[in-house]
C-alpha positions in Angstrom: 45.4 5.1 -91.3 41.6 4.7 -90.9 41.5 1.1 -90.1 40.1 1.2 -86.8 36.7 3.0 -88.5 36.7 -0.1 -90.7 36.6 -2.6 -87.8 33.0 -3.3 -86.4 31.3 -2.2 -89.8 29.3 -4.1 -92.3 29.7 -3.7 -96.1 26.0 -3.0 -97.6 27.0 -1.9 -101.3 29.6 -0.9 -103.8 29.1 2.3 -105.8 31.7 3.3 -108.3 33.9 0.4 -107.1 33.7 1.8 -103.9 32.8 -0.2 -100.8 30.2 1.4 -98.4 30.4 0.0 -95.0 27.9 1.2 -92.0 29.8 1.2 -88.5 27.4 -0.6 -86.0 27.4 3.0 -84.2 25.3 4.2 -87.0 22.3 2.2 -85.6 22.5 4.5 -82.7 21.9 7.4 -84.7 19.3 5.7 -86.8 17.2 4.9 -83.8 17.8 8.5 -82.0 16.6 10.2 -85.4 13.8 8.0 -85.9 12.6 8.4 -82.4 13.0 12.2 -82.1 11.3 12.9 -85.3 8.4 10.7 -84.7 8.1 11.8 -81.2 8.4 15.4 -81.7 9.0 17.0 -85.2 6.4 15.3 -87.3 3.4 15.5 -84.4 4.2 19.3 -84.5 4.5 19.4 -88.6 1.6 17.4 -89.2 -0.7 17.0 -86.1 -3.6 15.5 -87.7 -1.9 12.0 -88.6 -1.4 8.8 -87.0 1.5 7.6 -84.7 2.2 4.9 -87.4 2.6 7.6 -90.0 5.1 9.4 -87.8 7.2 6.6 -87.3 7.1 5.5 -90.9 8.1 9.2 -91.6 10.8 9.3 -89.1 12.5 5.9 -90.2 12.5 7.4 -94.0 14.0 10.6 -92.9 16.7 8.7 -91.0 17.4 6.6 -94.3 17.6 9.7 -96.4 20.0 11.3 -93.9 22.0 8.0 -94.4 21.8 8.4 -98.3 22.8 12.3 -98.0 26.0 11.5 -95.8 26.8 8.7 -98.1 26.5 11.2 -101.2 28.6 13.7 -99.5 31.5 11.0 -98.9 31.2 9.7 -102.5 31.7 13.4 -103.7 34.9 13.3 -102.0 35.9 10.0 -103.4 34.8 10.7 -106.8 36.9 13.8 -107.2 39.9 12.0 -105.0 40.0 9.2 -107.8 40.2 11.8 -110.6 43.2 13.0 -109.0 44.5 9.4 -108.7 44.2 9.3 -105.1 42.9 5.4 -104.5 40.0 5.0 -102.1 39.6 1.8 -100.2 36.3 2.3 -99.0 33.5 4.6 -97.3 32.4 4.1 -93.8 29.5 5.7 -92.2 29.3 5.9 -88.3 27.8 7.8 -85.4 29.5 11.2 -86.2 28.9 11.1 -90.0 31.0 9.5 -92.6 34.6 9.0 -93.8 36.5 8.3 -97.1 39.5 6.0 -96.7 42.0 7.5 -98.8 45.2 5.3 -99.2 47.4 8.3 -99.8 47.7 11.9 -99.5 46.7 14.3 -102.3 49.4 15.3 -105.0 49.1 19.1 -104.2 47.3 21.8 -102.9 45.0 22.1 -105.7 43.8 18.6 -105.6 43.5 19.0 -101.9 41.2 21.9 -102.2 39.0 20.3 -105.0 38.5 16.8 -102.9 37.7 18.5 -99.5 35.2 21.3 -101.1 33.2 18.4 -103.2 31.6 17.3 -99.9 29.9 20.3 -98.8 29.0 21.5 -102.2 27.1 18.2 -102.8 25.4 18.7 -99.6 24.4 22.2 -100.5 23.1 20.7 -103.9 21.0 18.1 -102.1 19.6 20.8 -99.7 18.5 22.7 -102.9 17.1 19.5 -104.7 15.2 18.8 -101.4 13.9 22.5 -101.2 12.5 22.0 -104.5 10.8 18.8 -103.8 9.4 20.6 -100.5 7.9 23.2 -102.5 6.1 21.1 -104.7 4.7 18.7 -101.9 1.1 18.6 -101.7 1.0 16.3 -98.6 1.9 18.0 -95.2 3.9 14.9 -93.9 5.8 14.7 -97.1 6.5 18.7 -97.0 7.7 18.2 -93.4 10.0 15.3 -94.4 11.7 17.3 -97.1 12.0 20.7 -95.2 13.8 18.6 -92.6 16.2 17.1 -95.2 16.7 20.6 -96.4 17.8 22.0 -93.0 19.7 18.8 -92.5 21.8 19.0 -95.5 22.5 22.6 -95.3 23.7 22.0 -91.6 25.8 19.1 -92.8 27.6 21.4 -95.4 27.9 24.1 -93.0 29.1 22.0 -90.3 31.9 20.2 -92.5 33.2 23.8 -93.5 34.5 24.3 -90.0 38.1 25.4 -90.5 39.7 22.7 -88.5 41.2 19.4 -89.6 40.1 16.8 -90.5 36.8 18.4 -91.1 36.4 19.5 -94.9 37.0 23.1 -94.0 40.3 22.0 -92.3 41.3 20.5 -95.4 40.5 24.0 -97.3 42.7 25.6 -94.7 45.2 23.0 -95.2 45.2 23.6 -99.0 45.4 27.4 -98.7 48.6 27.1 -96.2 50.0 24.3 -98.4 49.8 26.5 -101.4 51.2 29.4 -99.5 54.0 27.8 -97.9 54.7 24.8 -100.1 55.3 22.7 -96.8 52.8 19.9 -96.4 53.7 19.1 -92.8 53.4 22.5 -91.8 50.0 23.1 -93.4 48.7 20.0 -91.8 49.8 20.8 -88.1 48.4 24.2 -88.7 45.2 22.9 -89.8 45.3 20.2 -86.9 45.7 23.0 -84.4 42.7 24.9 -85.6 40.9 21.8 -85.7 41.6 21.2 -81.8 40.6 24.9 -80.9 37.4 24.5 -83.3 36.7 21.3 -81.2 37.1 23.2 -78.0 34.8 25.9 -79.0 32.2 23.3 -79.8 32.6 21.5 -76.6 32.5 24.6 -74.7 29.3 25.7 -76.4 27.6 22.4 -75.7 28.6 22.8 -72.0 26.8 26.3 -72.1 23.7 24.8 -73.6 23.6 22.0 -70.9 23.9 24.8 -68.2 21.3 27.0 -69.9 19.0 23.9 -69.8 18.7 23.9 -73.7 18.9 20.7 -75.8 21.5 19.5 -78.0 24.3 20.3 -75.5 25.4 16.8 -74.9 25.5 16.0 -78.3 27.6 18.9 -79.2 30.3 18.0 -76.5 30.4 14.5 -77.9 31.1 16.0 -81.5 33.6 18.3 -80.0 35.4 15.5 -78.2 35.4 13.4 -81.2 36.9 16.2 -83.3 39.6 17.0 -80.7 40.8 13.5 -80.7 40.7 13.3 -84.5 42.7 16.5 -85.0 45.1 15.4 -82.3 45.5 12.1 -84.0 46.1 13.9 -87.5 48.6 16.0 -85.8 50.7 13.1 -84.3 50.3 11.2 -87.6 51.7 14.3 -89.6 54.5 14.6 -87.2 55.3 11.0 -87.5 55.2 11.2 -91.2 57.7 14.1 -91.1 60.0 12.5 -88.8 60.2 9.3 -91.1 60.4 11.5 -94.3 63.3 10.1 -96.5 64.1 7.1 -94.1 63.8 3.7 -96.0 63.0 0.4 -94.7 66.7 -0.7 -95.4 67.9 2.2 -92.8 65.8 0.5 -90.0 65.3 -3.2 -90.6 67.1 -6.0 -88.9 69.6 -7.9 -91.0 70.8 -10.3 -88.4 67.6 -12.4 -88.0 66.9 -14.8 -85.4 64.8 -17.5 -86.9 62.7 -20.4 -85.4 63.0 -23.9 -86.9 59.7 -25.2 -87.8 60.4 -28.5 -85.9 61.0 -26.7 -82.6 58.9 -27.4 -79.8 56.8 -24.6 -78.2 58.4 -25.4 -75.0 61.9 -24.9 -76.7 60.6 -21.8 -78.4 59.6 -20.2 -75.5 62.6 -20.9 -73.2 65.3 -20.5 -76.1 63.9 -17.6 -78.1 61.0 -15.6 -76.3 62.4 -15.5 -72.7 66.2 -15.3 -74.1 65.4 -12.5 -76.7 62.5 -10.7 -75.4 61.1 -10.5 -78.8 57.3 -10.6 -79.5 57.5 -12.8 -82.6 60.1 -14.6 -84.8 60.0 -15.8 -88.7 59.6 -19.6 -88.7 61.7 -21.3 -91.3 62.3 -24.9 -92.8 65.6 -25.6 -94.6 66.0 -21.8 -94.9 62.7 -21.3 -96.6 60.4 -18.6 -95.0 57.2 -20.1 -93.8 55.5 -17.3 -91.6 55.5 -15.9 -88.2 55.2 -17.4 -84.7 54.2 -14.9 -81.8 53.4 -15.1 -78.3 49.6 -14.7 -79.1 49.7 -18.3 -81.2 51.6 -19.8 -78.2 49.1 -18.5 -75.5 46.3 -20.4 -77.6 47.8 -23.6 -76.7 47.5 -25.2 -73.1 50.8 -25.3 -71.5 50.8 -28.9 -71.0 51.1 -29.4 -74.8 53.9 -27.1 -75.3 56.5 -30.1 -75.4 54.2 -32.1 -77.9 53.4 -29.1 -80.1 55.8 -27.8 -82.8 56.4 -24.1 -84.2 55.0 -25.8 -87.5 51.6 -26.4 -85.8 50.8 -23.1 -84.7 52.6 -20.4 -86.7 50.8 -18.0 -88.9 51.5 -18.9 -92.6 53.4 -16.2 -94.6 51.2 -14.0 -96.6 52.4 -12.0 -99.5 50.6 -8.8 -98.1 53.3 -9.0 -95.2 56.2 -8.5 -97.3 58.0 -4.9 -98.2 60.9 -4.1 -100.5 63.7 -2.8 -98.7 63.7 0.4 -101.0 60.2 1.4 -99.6 59.7 4.4 -97.3 59.4 3.4 -93.8 56.2 5.3 -93.3 54.9 2.9 -96.0 56.0 -0.1 -94.0 54.3 1.3 -90.7 51.1 2.0 -92.4 50.9 -1.5 -93.8 51.6 -3.0 -90.2 48.7 -0.8 -88.9 46.4 -1.8 -91.9 47.3 -5.6 -91.6 47.3 -5.5 -87.7 50.9 -7.0 -87.9 53.8 -6.2 -85.6 56.4 -7.1 -88.3 56.9 -7.3 -91.8 59.4 -9.4 -93.9 61.8 -8.3 -96.4 62.1 -11.6 -98.6 64.4 -12.3 -101.7 64.0 -15.4 -103.8 61.9 -17.2 -101.0 64.3 -16.4 -98.3 63.9 -13.9 -95.5 66.7 -11.2 -95.8 65.4 -8.5 -93.2 62.8 -7.7 -90.6 61.1 -4.4 -89.8 59.0 -4.1 -86.7 56.8 -1.3 -85.3 59.2 -1.4 -82.0 62.1 -1.1 -84.2 60.8 2.0 -85.8 60.0 3.3 -82.5 63.3 2.9 -81.2 64.9 4.4 -84.3 63.0 7.6 -83.8 63.9 7.6 -80.2 67.8 7.1 -81.0 67.7 9.6 -83.6 65.8 12.1 -81.6 63.0 12.5 -84.0 
């Protein structure tokens, strides 16, 4: 469920069939790194060069950091695909990068190997850059690659922090999963470690600020991000556990209220939306399912036109990706709704809608069942 990371991002390349995207927040990192290196680091490392050389070196270093993070994430993705875990893409953003896995690893061994691949690739890059640094004959080139040596070493070590969703947290999950044979317990345990690690990072950042040292604010931001990520992971696995074994047919609405395509928007609002209180309805014509109409589409039409406009004029046409089989897992339906940004999915048979599953329906089911 990583869709939020993909929004606001731009696809820049495809490697091994995996789309690489850059989130707009990465521009902030690029600017900060370029500025700090050209203003502080390179003038100290190579004091005899021009300002232009410092800025060019800073930009090159920022780009190579970009490449380093991309290789780190590609390593995760490469190993994941070897274990037949589908990857929808990689997004680089302000706090690093993320590989969007469509499913969880099949077992602890797969989890461990996928998780450890990233830090190992960073350590390998650090060794490669160190070799280049030792061979450098130009002081600015030497300073550039020495920076990349340190950066990749820190990237590898930082990701080994033993808290989910960091790579180290995934290693912890693999260990606990292998020991207890309980995926949900292992994820909750690793997520709790993640929250504790995030709090330690935040407090350390706060201490640096109080002590008047640099980097404190950044560490506090990183700690805040990791805490929220760990908390979200904990909630997600709790949801997965609650819906474990639950099928779409167990939750879906069978007595479906549909809106005729020829119905005016005025009638749709008064006779359906206000009467039943639902956020959307399937639109049909001669029992054939056409798509959905929701308050979002109706609000886009001036009220004075509601008597003249029909449901057929504003409904969102049916898309095959909004369809799910009644024997599918309810969790799969929820993930599909989130990824497609839909509030409801249709269960369709022979062109006719036979059931409807909604986010609210899943929430009510869990509330009633005490899950």
